[in-house]
C-alpha positions as CSV (number, residue, x, y, z in Angstrom):
1,V,0.0,0.2,0.1
2,K,2.8,2.0,-0.2
3,D,2.4,6.1,-0.7
4,S,-1.7,5.6,-0.6
5,E,-2.6,8.5,0.4
6,K,-6.2,9.7,1.1
7,T,-8.0,13.2,1.6
8,F,-9.9,14.0,4.4
9,K,-12.8,16.9,5.0
10,A,-14.7,17.5,7.7
11,K,-17.5,19.5,7.8
12,V,-19.0,21.3,10.7
13,K,-22.4,21.9,11.8
14,G,-24.2,23.4,14.4
15,E,-23.6,25.3,17.1
16,G,-20.6,25.7,19.2
17,D,-16.7,27.3,19.8
18,F,-14.2,25.6,17.6
19,R,-12.0,28.3,17.6
20,E,-9.7,26.4,19.3
21,G,-9.1,23.4,16.4
22,F,-9.1,19.8,16.1
23,E,-7.2,16.6,16.4
24,W,-6.5,13.8,14.0
25,Y,-6.5,10.3,14.9
26,V,-5.8,6.8,13.2
27,N,-7.0,4.1,15.0
28,D,-7.0,6.3,18.3
29,I,-3.3,7.5,18.3
30,L,-3.1,11.3,17.2
31,G,-1.4,11.7,14.0
32,G,-0.5,8.1,13.7
33,N,2.2,6.0,13.2
34,S,4.3,3.8,10.4
35,V,2.1,0.7,11.3
36,V,-1.3,2.1,11.0
37,G,-0.9,4.9,8.6
38,T,-0.4,8.2,9.4
39,I,-2.8,11.7,9.2
40,T,-1.4,15.2,9.1
41,P,-3.6,18.1,9.3
42,R,-4.0,20.8,6.8
43,K,-5.1,24.2,6.7
44,N,-7.3,25.2,9.6
45,E,-7.4,21.5,10.6
46,K,-11.1,20.8,9.1
47,R,-8.5,19.1,6.2
48,A,-6.0,16.4,6.5
49,I,-4.3,13.6,4.7
50,Y,-4.3,10.0,5.8
51,K,-0.8,8.2,3.7
52,A,-1.4,4.1,4.8
53,P,1.5,2.1,5.7
54,S,4.4,1.3,3.7
55,I,3.4,-2.3,4.8
56,P,0.8,-3.7,4.0
57,P,-1.4,-5.6,7.2
58,N,-1.8,-9.1,7.0
59,P,-4.7,-9.9,7.5
60,S,-6.5,-7.4,5.9
61,T,-7.8,-5.0,9.0
62,I,-10.0,-1.7,8.9
63,I,-8.2,1.5,10.2
64,I,-10.4,4.0,11.7
65,I,-10.3,8.3,11.1
66,K,-11.4,9.8,13.9
67,I,-11.6,13.9,14.3
68,K,-12.1,15.7,17.4
69,S,-13.2,18.5,18.4
70,R,-9.9,20.3,21.2
71,G,-13.0,22.1,22.8
72,D,-15.1,19.2,23.6
73,S,-13.4,16.1,23.0
74,S,-17.8,14.4,22.7
75,R,-17.8,15.8,20.0
76,Y,-15.7,13.8,16.9
77,G,-16.5,12.5,13.3
78,I,-15.1,8.7,12.3
79,A,-14.4,7.3,8.6
80,E,-13.5,3.6,7.8
81,I,-10.4,2.9,6.0
82,M,-10.4,-0.5,4.8
83,I,-6.4,-2.0,4.0
84,K,-6.0,-5.0,2.2
85,K,-2.9,-6.6,1.0
86,E,-1.8,-4.4,-2.1
87,K,-5.0,-2.2,-2.1
88,W,-7.1,-0.6,0.1
89,T,-10.3,1.3,-0.1
90,C,-12.2,4.3,1.9
91,K,-15.5,3.5,3.3
92,V,-16.5,7.1,4.6
93,N,-18.9,7.4,7.6
94,K,-19.8,11.1,7.0
95,L,-17.0,12.8,8.3
96,S,-18.5,15.6,10.6
97,V,-18.4,16.5,14.2
98,P,-21.6,15.7,15.9
99,N,-24.2,19.2,15.9
100,Y,-23.7,21.2,19.2
101,R,-26.9,22.0,21.2
């Protein structure tokens, strides 16, 4: 899966104070690592680029991408990426920070 990349963009809806920004996680690891892949925030942190690990997992695995509000950690969105040997697919579960009420 060497050099495979995917750009993620969060659409923030609702009211709330998002001035503190966002954090991106790969399998609950801030920024990811070489085993699960890395994610690098862009611009105002609502966008990030995921880079798959250079050695594909065996067996296939699902990677969870999470964006979390720094101001309220209960506000987050997730996406799933299926990584298979020599290829990967991305199944996005509407990556968005849930509404503030």
